[in-house]
Every structure is written in C-alpha cells, then in structure tokens.
N, CA and C atoms of all chains as a GROMACS GRO file, in nm:
protein
  552
    1UNK      N    1  -0.243  -1.552  -0.320
    1UNK     CA    2  -0.071  -1.546  -0.319
    1UNK      C    3   0.041  -1.658  -0.226
    2UNK      N    4   0.083  -1.690  -0.404
    2UNK     CA    5   0.256  -1.870  -0.314
    2UNK      C    6   0.330  -1.827  -0.275
    3UNK      N    7   0.350  -1.902  -0.151
    3UNK     CA    8   0.491  -1.928  -0.046
    3UNK      C    9   0.548  -1.952  -0.191
    4UNK      N   10   0.540  -2.039  -0.241
    4UNK     CA   11   0.601  -2.049  -0.382
    4UNK      C   12   0.592  -2.013  -0.459
    5UNK      N   13   0.702  -1.857  -0.425
    5UNK     CA   14   0.640  -1.838  -0.561
    5UNK      C   15   0.826  -1.769  -0.613
    6UNK      N   16   0.880  -1.744  -0.726
    6UNK     CA   17   0.917  -1.734  -0.811
    6UNK      C   18   1.060  -1.667  -0.693
    7UNK      N   19   1.186  -1.657  -0.755
    7UNK     CA   20   1.271  -1.643  -0.682
    7UNK      C   21   1.301  -1.487  -0.614
    8UNK      N   22   1.276  -1.358  -0.759
    8UNK     CA   23   1.266  -1.245  -0.777
    8UNK      C   24   1.183  -1.118  -0.665
    9UNK      N   25   1.032  -1.226  -0.577
    9UNK     CA   26   1.013  -1.227  -0.471
    9UNK      C   27   0.996  -1.228  -0.338
   10UNK      N   28   0.971  -1.129  -0.299
   10UNK     CA   29   1.047  -1.063  -0.178
   10UNK      C   30   0.868  -1.030  -0.012
   11UNK      N   31   0.879  -1.165   0.044
   11UNK     CA   32   0.753  -1.126   0.143
   11UNK      C   33   0.840  -1.052   0.276
   12UNK      N   34   0.680  -0.973   0.313
   12UNK     CA   35   0.759  -0.856   0.379
   12UNK      C   36   0.653  -0.923   0.537
   13UNK      N   37   0.768  -0.931   0.614
   13UNK     CA   38   0.688  -0.994   0.757
   13UNK      C   39   0.746  -0.890   0.862
   14UNK      N   40   0.775  -0.935   0.906
   14UNK     CA   41   0.793  -0.900   1.158
   14UNK      C   42   0.971  -0.879   1.102
   15UNK      N   43   1.017  -0.896   1.039
   15UNK     CA   44   1.080  -0.793   1.061
   15UNK      C   45   1.221  -0.670   1.100
   16UNK      N   46   1.313  -0.675   1.076
   16UNK     CA   47   1.269  -0.463   1.060
   16UNK      C   48   1.357  -0.438   0.933
   17UNK      N   49   1.249  -0.304   0.890
   17UNK     CA   50   1.274  -0.260   0.786
   17UNK      C   51   1.400  -0.293   0.653
   18UNK      N   52   1.501  -0.195   0.724
   18UNK     CA   53   1.602  -0.261   0.644
   18UNK      C   54   1.678  -0.412   0.550
   19UNK      N   55   1.637  -0.504   0.698
   19UNK     CA   56   1.640  -0.638   0.674
   19UNK      C   57   1.651  -0.702   0.572
   20UNK      N   58   1.461  -0.596   0.516
   20UNK     CA   59   1.391  -0.654   0.353
   20UNK      C   60   1.461  -0.485   0.272
   21UNK      N   61   1.500  -0.430   0.289
   21UNK     CA   62   1.537  -0.385   0.265
   21UNK      C   63   1.733  -0.339   0.147
   22UNK      N   64   1.746  -0.447   0.204
   22UNK     CA   65   1.844  -0.502   0.152
   22UNK      C   66   1.842  -0.654   0.110
   23UNK      N   67   1.821  -0.728   0.154
   23UNK     CA   68   1.787  -0.810   0.046
   23UNK      C   69   1.683  -0.753  -0.080
   24UNK      N   70   1.602  -0.667  -0.095
   24UNK     CA   71   1.542  -0.612  -0.175
   24UNK      C   72   1.658  -0.518  -0.255
   25UNK      N   73   1.783  -0.508  -0.240
   25UNK     CA   74   1.851  -0.348  -0.331
   25UNK      C   75   1.920  -0.561  -0.362
   26UNK      N   76   1.979  -0.626  -0.283
   26UNK     CA   77   2.008  -0.662  -0.339
   26UNK      C   78   1.991  -0.794  -0.494
   27UNK      N   79   1.839  -0.807  -0.463
   27UNK     CA   80   1.754  -0.877  -0.549
   27UNK      C   81   1.776  -0.751  -0.677
   28UNK      N   82   1.734  -0.668  -0.686
   28UNK     CA   83   1.787  -0.555  -0.796
   28UNK      C   84   1.885  -0.544  -0.889
   29UNK      N   85   1.982  -0.576  -0.724
   29UNK     CA   86   2.080  -0.621  -0.819
   29UNK      C   87   2.212  -0.657  -0.930
   30UNK      N   88   2.053  -0.810  -0.896
   30UNK     CA   89   2.158  -0.923  -0.999
   30UNK      C   90   2.037  -0.923  -1.071
   31UNK      N   91   1.943  -0.936  -1.047
   31UNK     CA   92   1.833  -0.904  -1.187
   31UNK      C   93   1.712  -0.815  -1.227
   32UNK      N   94   1.746  -0.736  -1.203
   32UNK     CA   95   1.703  -0.585  -1.220
   32UNK      C   96   1.574  -0.603  -1.184
   33UNK      N   97   1.465  -0.632  -1.104
   33UNK     CA   98   1.347  -0.628  -1.085
   33UNK      C   99   1.359  -0.687  -0.947
   34UNK      N  100   1.233  -0.655  -0.861
   34UNK     CA  101   1.235  -0.753  -0.747
   34UNK      C  102   1.074  -0.714  -0.730
   35UNK      N  103   0.984  -0.822  -0.665
   35UNK     CA  104   0.828  -0.756  -0.636
   35UNK      C  105   0.858  -0.754  -0.453
   36UNK      N  106   0.808  -0.717  -0.387
   36UNK     CA  107   0.793  -0.741  -0.319
   36UNK      C  108   0.605  -0.697  -0.260
   37UNK      N  109   0.615  -0.777  -0.197
   37UNK     CA  110   0.535  -0.794  -0.137
   37UNK      C  111   0.518  -0.860   0.044
   38UNK      N  112   0.334  -0.837   0.093
   38UNK     CA  113   0.318  -0.856   0.233
   38UNK      C  114   0.164  -0.873   0.189
   39UNK      N  115   0.069  -0.916   0.378
   39UNK     CA  116  -0.046  -0.920   0.395
   39UNK      C  117  -0.035  -0.868   0.524
   40UNK      N  118  -0.142  -0.731   0.576
   40UNK     CA  119  -0.252  -0.694   0.639
   40UNK      C  120  -0.092  -0.629   0.753
   41UNK      N  121  -0.089  -0.604   0.845
   41UNK     CA  122  -0.033  -0.516   0.877
   41UNK      C  123   0.140  -0.519   0.816
   42UNK      N  124   0.184  -0.580   0.765
   42UNK     CA  125   0.317  -0.533   0.703
   42UNK      C  126   0.312  -0.504   0.533
   43UNK      N  127   0.102  -0.450   0.501
   43UNK     CA  128   0.127  -0.410   0.353
   43UNK      C  129   0.251  -0.219   0.428
   44UNK      N  130   0.234  -0.148   0.562
   44UNK     CA  131   0.364  -0.044   0.535
   44UNK      C  132   0.466  -0.081   0.514
   45UNK      N  133   0.500  -0.123   0.636
   45UNK     CA  134   0.623  -0.138   0.615
   45UNK      C  135   0.688  -0.182   0.462
   46UNK      N  136   0.634  -0.344   0.367
   46UNK     CA  137   0.619  -0.258   0.213
   46UNK      C  138   0.642  -0.141   0.146
   47UNK      N  139   0.602  -0.031   0.218
   47UNK     CA  140   0.594   0.020   0.135
   47UNK      C  141   0.687   0.157   0.169
   48UNK      N  142   0.767   0.074   0.299
   48UNK     CA  143   0.864   0.178   0.354
   48UNK      C  144   0.962   0.075   0.277
   49UNK      N  145   0.998  -0.026   0.252
   49UNK     CA  146   1.129  -0.111   0.176
   49UNK      C  147   1.075  -0.031   0.041
   50UNK      N  148   0.983   0.000  -0.056
   50UNK     CA  149   1.025   0.004  -0.213
   50UNK      C  150   1.037   0.158  -0.187
   51UNK      N  151   0.993   0.249  -0.026
   51UNK     CA  152   1.100   0.393  -0.041
   51UNK      C  153   1.180   0.398  -0.039
   52UNK      N  154   1.223   0.267   0.038
   52UNK     CA  155   1.379   0.288   0.037
   52UNK      C  156   1.489   0.288  -0.017
   53UNK      N  157   1.426   0.243  -0.091
   53UNK     CA  158   1.531   0.130  -0.235
   53UNK      C  159   1.556   0.218  -0.349
   54UNK      N  160   1.397   0.275  -0.331
   54UNK     CA  161   1.399   0.445  -0.502
   54UNK      C  162   1.457   0.494  -0.410
   55UNK      N  163   1.410   0.584  -0.289
   55UNK     CA  164   1.469   0.678  -0.199
   55UNK      C  165   1.603   0.693  -0.259
   56UNK      N  166   1.660   0.638  -0.148
   56UNK     CA  167   1.778   0.653  -0.068
   56UNK      C  168   1.872   0.476  -0.123
   57UNK      N  169   1.819   0.392  -0.132
   57UNK     CA  170   1.962   0.326  -0.098
   57UNK      C  171   2.009   0.260  -0.274
   58UNK      N  172   1.878   0.326  -0.387
   58UNK     CA  173   1.908   0.284  -0.562
   58UNK      C  174   2.003   0.361  -0.567
   59UNK      N  175   2.055   0.466  -0.511
   59UNK     CA  176   2.149   0.629  -0.643
   59UNK      C  177   2.064   0.643  -0.821
   60UNK      N  178   1.914   0.602  -0.756
   60UNK     CA  179   1.777   0.671  -0.848
   60UNK      C  180   1.782   0.578  -0.966
   61UNK      N  181   1.814   0.430  -0.975
   61UNK     CA  182   1.863   0.353  -1.034
   61UNK      C  183   1.693   0.277  -1.085
   62UNK      N  184   1.661   0.279  -0.956
   62UNK     CA  185   1.544   0.188  -0.948
   62UNK      C  186   1.380   0.293  -0.925
   63UNK      N  187   1.273   0.242  -1.035
   63UNK     CA  188   1.197   0.306  -0.944
   63UNK      C  189   1.073   0.207  -0.944
   64UNK      N  190   0.935   0.214  -0.841
   64UNK     CA  191   0.844   0.185  -0.882
   64UNK      C  192   0.774   0.163  -0.995
   65UNK      N  193   0.725   0.036  -1.051
   65UNK     CA  194   0.692  -0.005  -1.195
   65UNK      C  195   0.570  -0.009  -1.128
   66UNK      N  196   0.482  -0.095  -1.121
   66UNK     CA  197   0.290  -0.119  -1.056
   66UNK      C  198   0.361  -0.096  -0.954
   67UNK      N  199   0.234  -0.123  -0.953
   67UNK     CA  200   0.178  -0.111  -0.717
   67UNK      C  201   0.006  -0.250  -0.746
   68UNK      N  202  -0.016  -0.346  -0.730
   68UNK     CA  203  -0.189  -0.446  -0.744
   68UNK      C  204  -0.180  -0.441  -0.554
   69UNK      N  205  -0.353  -0.477  -0.552
   69UNK     CA  206  -0.404  -0.436  -0.422
   69UNK      C  207  -0.468  -0.556  -0.444
   70UNK      N  208  -0.546  -0.676  -0.389
   70UNK     CA  209  -0.612  -0.798  -0.332
   70UNK      C  210  -0.633  -0.792  -0.222
   71UNK      N  211  -0.685  -0.909  -0.185
   71UNK     CA  212  -0.775  -0.949  -0.143
   71UNK      C  213  -0.759  -1.163  -0.093
   72UNK      N  214  -0.696  -1.176   0.002
   72UNK     CA  215  -0.696  -1.296  -0.003
   72UNK      C  216  -0.738  -1.348   0.081
   73UNK      N  217  -0.756  -1.485   0.077
   73UNK     CA  218  -0.867  -1.549   0.235
   73UNK      C  219  -0.802  -1.638   0.269
   74UNK      N  220  -0.785  -1.625   0.395
   74UNK     CA  221  -0.693  -1.720   0.479
   74UNK      C  222  -0.815  -1.803   0.615
   75UNK      N  223  -0.710  -1.876   0.577
   75UNK     CA  224  -0.759  -1.987   0.696
   75UNK      C  225  -0.874  -2.150   0.639
   76UNK      N  226  -0.914  -2.119   0.662
   76UNK     CA  227  -1.035  -2.252   0.643
   76UNK      C  228  -1.130  -2.303   0.754
   77UNK      N  229  -1.297  -2.342   0.655
   77UNK     CA  230  -1.415  -2.338   0.756
   77UNK      C  231  -1.422  -2.246   0.796
   78UNK      N  232  -1.548  -2.262   0.836
   78UNK     CA  233  -1.570  -2.130   0.945
   78UNK      C  234  -1.481  -2.035   1.003
   79UNK      N  235  -1.365  -2.032   0.993
   79UNK     CA  236  -1.243  -1.930   1.078
   79UNK      C  237  -1.176  -1.856   0.883
   80UNK      N  238  -1.271  -1.857   0.806
   80UNK     CA  239  -1.191  -1.793   0.687
   80UNK      C  240  -1.199  -1.677   0.715
   81UNK      N  241  -1.191  -1.567   0.726
   81UNK     CA  242  -1.135  -1.427   0.619
   81UNK      C  243  -1.064  -1.374   0.599
   82UNK      N  244  -1.085  -1.208   0.516
   82UNK     CA  245  -0.981  -1.155   0.412
   82UNK      C  246  -0.961  -1.101   0.477
   83UNK      N  247  -0.788  -1.099   0.404
   83UNK     CA  248  -0.670  -1.061   0.455
   83UNK      C  249  -0.612  -0.988   0.367
   84UNK      N  250  -0.621  -0.785   0.324
   84UNK     CA  251  -0.574  -0.741   0.232
   84UNK      C  252  -0.432  -0.746   0.219
   85UNK      N  253  -0.382  -0.749   0.037
   85UNK     CA  254  -0.222  -0.837   0.008
   85UNK      C  255  -0.143  -0.626  -0.051
   86UNK      N  256  -0.069  -0.588  -0.100
   86UNK     CA  257   0.046  -0.584  -0.229
   86UNK      C  258   0.083  -0.637  -0.296
   87UNK      N  259   0.115  -0.586  -0.366
   87UNK     CA  260   0.273  -0.623  -0.408
   87UNK      C  261   0.310  -0.491  -0.497
   88UNK      N  262   0.451  -0.448  -0.485
   88UNK     CA  263   0.526  -0.442  -0.586
   88UNK      C  264   0.555  -0.378  -0.552
   89UNK      N  265   0.560  -0.398  -0.762
   89UNK     CA  266   0.702  -0.387  -0.861
   89UNK      C  267   0.820  -0.246  -0.881
   90UNK      N  268   0.881  -0.353  -0.830
   90UNK     CA  269   1.030  -0.263  -0.817
   90UNK      C  270   1.152  -0.283  -0.995
   91UNK      N  271   1.235  -0.199  -1.072
   91UNK     CA  272   1.297  -0.219  -1.138
   91UNK      C  273   1.376  -0.170  -1.189
   92UNK      N  274   1.398  -0.095  -1.293
   92UNK     CA  275   1.494  -0.027  -1.364
   92UNK      C  276   1.466   0.116  -1.461
   93UNK      N  277   0.160   1.594   0.107
   93UNK     CA  278   0.003   1.498   0.129
   93UNK      C  279   0.012   1.674   0.198
   94UNK      N  280  -0.158   1.709   0.140
   94UNK     CA  281  -0.190   1.833   0.301
   94UNK      C  282  -0.375   1.776   0.302
   95UNK      N  283  -0.397   1.846   0.388
   95UNK     CA  284  -0.460   1.844   0.464
   95UNK      C  285  -0.568   1.959   0.399
   96UNK      N  286  -0.528   2.008   0.304
   96UNK     CA  287  -0.604   2.128   0.246
   96UNK      C  288  -0.684   2.050   0.235
   97UNK      N  289  -0.710   1.946   0.119
   97UNK     CA  290  -0.694   1.857   0.014
   97UNK      C  291  -0.846   1.846  -0.088
   98UNK      N  292  -0.889   1.808  -0.193
   98UNK     CA  293  -0.996   1.807  -0.206
   98UNK      C  294  -1.144   1.764  -0.190
   99UNK      N  295  -1.259   1.767  -0.163
   99UNK     CA  296  -1.310   1.700  -0.042
   99UNK      C  297  -1.338   1.566  -0.156
  100UNK      N  298  -1.283   1.569  -0.227
  100UNK     CA  299  -1.297   1.358  -0.254
  100UNK      C  300  -1.227   1.312  -0.237
  101UNK      N  301  -1.101   1.332  -0.074
  101UNK     CA  302  -0.944   1.333  -0.035
  101UNK      C  303  -1.080   1.289   0.058
  102UNK      N  304  -0.959   1.174   0.085
  102UNK     CA  305  -1.013   1.056   0.237
  102UNK      C  306  -0.852   1.042   0.271
  103UNK      N  307  -0.918   1.081   0.443
  103UNK     CA  308  -0.761   1.072   0.503
  103UNK      C  309  -0.810   0.967   0.587
  104UNK      N  310  -0.683   0.832   0.613
  104UNK     CA  311  -0.699   0.705   0.651
  104UNK      C  312  -0.667   0.734   0.790
  105UNK      N  313  -0.692   0.709   0.894
  105UNK     CA  314  -0.659   0.755   1.029
  105UNK      C  315  -0.695   0.565   1.124
  106UNK      N  316  -0.681   0.636   1.200
  106UNK     CA  317  -0.751   0.551   1.370
  106UNK      C  318  -0.836   0.455   1.419
  107UNK      N  319  -0.932   0.569   1.277
  107UNK     CA  320  -1.052   0.531   1.343
  107UNK      C  321  -1.086   0.378   1.269
  108UNK      N  322  -1.257   0.284   1.305
  108UNK     CA  323  -1.253   0.149   1.226
  108UNK      C  324  -1.246   0.194   1.072
  109UNK      N  325  -1.248   0.088   1.031
  109UNK     CA  326  -1.147   0.072   0.899
  109UNK      C  327  -1.341   0.029   0.726
  110UNK      N  328  -1.447   0.041   0.862
  110UNK     CA  329  -1.581   0.054   0.835
  110UNK      C  330  -1.644   0.245   0.808
  111UNK      N  331  -1.548   0.288   0.941
  111UNK     CA  332  -1.620   0.362   0.932
  111UNK      C  333  -1.560   0.481   0.757
  112UNK      N  334  -1.470   0.477   0.756
  112UNK     CA  335  -1.391   0.509   0.613
  112UNK      C  336  -1.467   0.423   0.492
  113UNK      N  337  -1.464   0.378   0.504
  113UNK     CA  338  -1.535   0.212   0.407
  113UNK      C  339  -1.680   0.363   0.345
  114UNK      N  340  -1.798   0.374   0.466
  114UNK     CA  341  -1.893   0.390   0.506
  114UNK      C  342  -1.863   0.483   0.375
  115UNK      N  343  -1.768   0.601   0.474
  115UNK     CA  344  -1.742   0.772   0.414
  115UNK      C  345  -1.742   0.755   0.287
  116UNK      N  346  -1.585   0.634   0.163
  116UNK     CA  347  -1.540   0.680   0.076
  116UNK      C  348  -1.676   0.567  -0.034
  117UNK      N  349  -1.774   0.525   0.025
  117UNK     CA  350  -1.876   0.483  -0.065
  117UNK      C  351  -1.980   0.556  -0.097
  118UNK      N  352  -1.988   0.640   0.010
  118UNK     CA  353  -2.079   0.778  -0.014
  118UNK      C  354  -1.988   0.916  -0.146
  119UNK      N  355  -1.876   0.908  -0.136
  119UNK     CA  356  -1.853   0.980  -0.194
  119UNK      C  357  -1.796   0.916  -0.368
  120UNK      N  358  -1.776   0.745  -0.364
  120UNK     CA  359  -1.818   0.715  -0.450
  120UNK      C  360  -1.924   0.809  -0.504
  121UNK      N  361  -2.115   0.724  -0.416
  121UNK     CA  362  -2.184   0.725  -0.472
  121UNK      C  363  -2.220   0.944  -0.600
  122UNK      N  364  -2.173   0.978  -0.471
  122UNK     CA  365  -2.205   1.134  -0.556
  122UNK      C  366  -2.130   1.188  -0.607
  123UNK      N  367  -2.024   1.144  -0.582
  123UNK     CA  368  -1.916   1.194  -0.708
  123UNK      C  369  -1.806   1.104  -0.819
  124UNK      N  370  -1.780   0.968  -0.770
  124UNK     CA  371  -1.743   0.925  -0.813
  124UNK      C  372  -1.651   0.830  -0.852
  125UNK      N  373  -1.596   0.907  -0.773
  125UNK     CA  374  -1.468   0.908  -0.699
  125UNK      C  375  -1.381   0.956  -0.598
  126UNK      N  376  -1.278   0.871  -0.541
  126UNK     CA  377  -1.237   0.844  -0.424
  126UNK      C  378  -1.135   0.838  -0.455
  127UNK      N  379  -0.992   0.925  -0.395
  127UNK     CA  380  -0.877   0.908  -0.366
  127UNK      C  381  -0.852   0.874  -0.211
  128UNK      N  382  -0.800   0.757  -0.171
  128UNK     CA  383  -0.738   0.711  -0.019
  128UNK      C  384  -0.650   0.726   0.002
  129UNK      N  385  -0.619   0.813   0.110
  129UNK     CA  386  -0.483   0.822   0.149
  129UNK      C  387  -0.431   0.752   0.318
  130UNK      N  388  -0.329   0.813   0.325
  130UNK     CA  389  -0.300   0.694   0.422
  130UNK      C  390  -0.147   0.726   0.465
  131UNK      N  391  -0.102   0.787   0.610
  131UNK     CA  392   0.046   0.740   0.625
  131UNK      C  393   0.121   0.669   0.721
  132UNK      N  394   0.230   0.592   0.733
  132UNK     CA  395   0.344   0.503   0.813
  132UNK      C  396   0.168   0.401   0.885
  133UNK      N  397   0.183   0.367   0.949
  133UNK     CA  398   0.046   0.241   0.964
  133UNK      C  399  -0.050   0.234   0.892
  134UNK      N  400  -0.111   0.389   0.866
  134UNK     CA  401  -0.246   0.274   0.857
  134UNK      C  402  -0.258   0.379   0.692
  135UNK      N  403  -0.105   0.241   0.605
  135UNK     CA  404  -0.142   0.203   0.446
  135UNK      C  405  -0.162   0.146   0.470
  136UNK      N  406  -0.232   0.036   0.580
  136UNK     CA  407  -0.220  -0.134   0.586
  136UNK      C  408  -0.402  -0.093   0.606
  137UNK      N  409  -0.477   0.016   0.639
  137UNK     CA  410  -0.589   0.047   0.652
  137UNK      C  411  -0.653   0.114   0.577
  138UNK      N  412  -0.579   0.195   0.428
  138UNK     CA  413  -0.666   0.250   0.337
  138UNK      C  414  -0.596   0.125   0.205
  139UNK      N  415  -0.529   0.007   0.287
  139UNK     CA  416  -0.589  -0.043   0.113
  139UNK      C  417  -0.645  -0.184   0.186
  140UNK      N  418  -0.684  -0.174   0.308
  140UNK     CA  419  -0.825  -0.251   0.378
  140UNK      C  420  -0.910  -0.203   0.270
  141UNK      N  421  -0.979  -0.042   0.323
  141UNK     CA  422  -1.079   0.091   0.269
  141UNK      C  423  -1.116   0.000   0.137
  142UNK      N  424  -0.981   0.011   0.020
  142UNK     CA  425  -0.997   0.022  -0.113
  142UNK      C  426  -1.093  -0.159  -0.120
  143UNK      N  427  -1.027  -0.182  -0.079
  143UNK     CA  428  -1.058  -0.351  -0.189
  143UNK      C  429  -1.232  -0.338  -0.096
  144UNK      N  430  -1.241  -0.308   0.084
  144UNK     CA  431  -1.380  -0.280   0.092
  144UNK      C  432  -1.472  -0.299   0.007
  145UNK      N  433  -1.440  -0.149  -0.002
  145UNK     CA  434  -1.542  -0.068  -0.104
  145UNK      C  435  -1.563  -0.165  -0.298
  146UNK      N  436  -1.413  -0.181  -0.296
  146UNK     CA  437  -1.462  -0.208  -0.467
  146UNK      C  438  -1.496  -0.412  -0.474
  147UNK      N  439  -1.500  -0.459  -0.370
  147UNK     CA  440  -1.469  -0.529  -0.332
  147UNK      C  441  -1.620  -0.620  -0.257
  148UNK      N  442  -1.633  -0.567  -0.209
  148UNK     CA  443  -1.767  -0.618  -0.102
  148UNK      C  444  -1.883  -0.508  -0.139
  149UNK      N  445  -1.874  -0.363  -0.091
  149UNK     CA  446  -1.940  -0.288  -0.095
  149UNK      C  447  -2.015  -0.273  -0.254
  150UNK      N  448  -1.926  -0.189  -0.316
  150UNK     CA  449  -1.992  -0.111  -0.424
  150UNK      C  450  -2.027  -0.174  -0.517
  151UNK      N  451  -2.068  -0.326  -0.466
  151UNK     CA  452  -2.183  -0.417  -0.608
  151UNK      C  453  -2.084  -0.457  -0.730
  152UNK      N  454  -1.991  -0.449  -0.703
  152UNK     CA  455  -1.858  -0.438  -0.874
  152UNK      C  456  -1.910  -0.274  -0.993
  153UNK      N  457  -1.943  -0.192  -0.898
  153UNK     CA  458  -1.871  -0.100  -1.000
  153UNK      C  459  -1.816  -0.037  -0.940
  154UNK      N  460  -1.744   0.024  -0.880
  154UNK     CA  461  -1.594   0.000  -0.892
  154UNK      C  462  -1.460  -0.056  -0.882
  155UNK      N  463  -1.381  -0.018  -0.882
  155UNK     CA  464  -1.202  -0.053  -0.877
  155UNK      C  465  -1.114   0.057  -0.837
  156UNK      N  466  -0.971  -0.023  -0.876
  156UNK     CA  467  -0.946   0.044  -0.779
  156UNK      C  468  -0.824   0.118  -0.905
  157UNK      N  469  -0.806   0.262  -0.943
  157UNK     CA  470  -0.722   0.311  -1.074
  157UNK      C  471  -0.628   0.336  -1.110
  158UNK      N  472  -0.583   0.345  -0.989
  158UNK     CA  473  -0.441   0.398  -0.962
  158UNK      C  474  -0.349   0.366  -0.799
  159UNK      N  475  -0.256   0.314  -0.786
  159UNK     CA  476  -0.201   0.363  -0.680
  159UNK      C  477  -0.091   0.397  -0.689
  160UNK      N  478  -0.038   0.551  -0.563
  160UNK     CA  479   0.153   0.615  -0.541
  160UNK      C  480   0.178   0.562  -0.439
  161UNK      N  481   0.302   0.565  -0.465
  161UNK     CA  482   0.315   0.591  -0.291
  161UNK      C  483   0.431   0.669  -0.323
  162UNK      N  484   0.504   0.735  -0.192
  162UNK     CA  485   0.580   0.775  -0.273
  162UNK      C  486   0.671   0.892  -0.064
  163UNK      N  487   0.774   0.932  -0.021
  163UNK     CA  488   0.771   0.914   0.085
  163UNK      C  489   0.733   1.116   0.157
  164UNK      N  490   0.627   1.149   0.256
  164UNK     CA  491   0.682   1.257   0.327
  164UNK      C  492   0.770   1.298   0.440
  165UNK      N  493   0.800   1.411   0.411
  165UNK     CA  494   0.908   1.449   0.570
  165UNK      C  495   0.806   1.507   0.680
  166UNK      N  496   0.831   1.489   0.761
  166UNK     CA  497   0.766   1.545   0.858
  166UNK      C  498   0.843   1.606   0.975
  167UNK      N  499   0.778   1.671   1.033
  167UNK     CA  500   0.903   1.663   1.205
  167UNK      C  501   0.952   1.813   1.144
  168UNK      N  502   1.029   1.882   1.247
  168UNK     CA  503   1.069   2.006   1.181
  168UNK      C  504   1.218   2.005   1.235
  169UNK      N  505   1.341   2.065   1.191
  169UNK     CA  506   1.455   2.106   1.305
  169UNK      C  507   1.518   1.916   1.252
  170UNK      N  508   1.608   1.941   1.400
  170UNK     CA  509   1.715   1.809   1.325
  170UNK      C  510   1.598   1.721   1.448
  171UNK      N  511   1.393   1.708   1.475
  171UNK     CA  512   1.372   1.599   1.457
  171UNK      C  513   1.286   1.551   1.353
  172UNK      N  514   1.313   1.662   1.177
  172UNK     CA  515   1.243   1.624   1.110
  172UNK      C  516   1.253   1.416   1.066
  173UNK      N  517   1.157   1.339   1.007
  173UNK     CA  518   1.234   1.220   1.004
  173UNK      C  519   1.131   1.158   0.921
  174UNK      N  520   1.099   1.075   0.803
  174UNK     CA  521   1.107   0.977   0.615
  174UNK      C  522   0.999   0.906   0.739
  175UNK      N  523   0.854   0.952   0.626
  175UNK     CA  524   0.733   0.870   0.645
  175UNK      C  525   0.660   0.772   0.518
  176UNK      N  526   0.644   0.719   0.520
  176UNK     CA  527   0.578   0.658   0.404
  176UNK      C  528   0.448   0.609   0.334
  177UNK      N  529   0.392   0.717   0.221
  177UNK     CA  530   0.276   0.761   0.194
  177UNK      C  531   0.210   0.689   0.092
  178UNK      N  532   0.037   0.673   0.087
  178UNK     CA  533   0.021   0.628  -0.008
  178UNK      C  534  -0.098   0.723  -0.042
  179UNK      N  535  -0.086   0.694  -0.194
  179UNK     CA  536  -0.298   0.723  -0.252
  179UNK      C  537  -0.366   0.653  -0.342
  180UNK      N  538  -0.476   0.596  -0.294
  180UNK     CA  539  -0.514   0.454  -0.376
  180UNK      C  540  -0.637   0.589  -0.418
  181UNK      N  541  -0.697   0.562  -0.596
  181UNK     CA  542  -0.805   0.642  -0.607
  181UNK      C  543  -0.871   0.520  -0.692
  182UNK      N  544  -0.984   0.572  -0.653
  182UNK     CA  545  -1.119   0.442  -0.674
  182UNK      C  546  -1.209   0.556  -0.698
  183UNK      N  547  -1.265   0.442  -0.864
  183UNK     CA  548  -1.415   0.535  -0.913
  183UNK      C  549  -1.457   0.448  -1.007
  184UNK      N  550  -1.474   0.482  -1.128
  184UNK     CA  551  -1.628   0.408  -1.238
  184UNK      C  552  -1.525   0.324  -1.265
   0.00000   0.00000   0.00000
C-alpha cells in the first residue's frame, strides 16, 4: 500500500470514524468513487466508514463495489512482520 | 448474522488468531470451504485469519472467494446500535 496513493484513496487510522466518513462522502460527491484503505486494527473502522457512507449518509446513491484484503510486510531486517490490510471501493 | 449458522461458518471473536486459523484450516480440509465471520473490532482478526489460511498455512490450495460487509442492529429498544460485520468466504 503506497502512501503516495491516488487522491481518491482514503487511509483510515486513529481519528474518529465520522471524520473519515465525511472525507469519504466529499470525495464521492466530487469524484464518484473512493477507495477506503486500512491496516491492522483500523480495518474494523474502514468497514464502519464504508457502511456509514453507503447506508446512512449517501442517501442510497453509493454502494460497495469491491473489497480486497492482502498482507503487507512492515519493518526492516529482523523486525519485519506481517500486517493485514483492506481496500474497500465505494462508488455509484 | 445468525448464531445458528451452517457448520462451515466460523465466528471470530476474542480468542488468539491462530486458534481460529487452525479451525478454519480443518474446516477447509474437510469441506473445501469456510465462511469467516466477525463483528465490530473482531473484523480485523477475521481478515488476519483469512490471510493466514490462504497465504501461510494452506500451501497455496485456498483463496479468498468473496468478501461481504453489512451492518447489524444489536440490542433492544432504546439501546439498539449499529455494528459492522464482515463475511469472508475462503475456498479452493
């Protein structure tokens, strides 16, 4: 997962879920699609963001179009470890 | 999400992730498919289980076939709240 991602990618971290939901909604309104991404424990929050945007805030306009999961290797040398990540594509 | 689910459904909760990964692997070996389910914060762990089974333990035999997310209503009366859930279908 690149941090230099396209502008329609939204990285979910430790901020309140509604903060990300609002960002996602703005992105959807402007561009018609947003890719909600998260790693590790933030994965649950990314799912919350997608659900809030599609079921509550979007007025029925948006839906989950694709969900992918993968494993990323983080850290260097002997400290590398695997971390799960998710990508949820939300669009019209 | 019914707790009286078909026997190939695996509910991920608070136990160590490898405990669920082993259960999933046994189910896959016996039946060829397992549906890994979780709600709320356990969603991250369900993704870990699917990734461990497909990438590390399964010897390349199994893959993620479908991922769905939804919102469940839990609690009763004035105490109802929404909780996100995930279903990950792993098979051959």
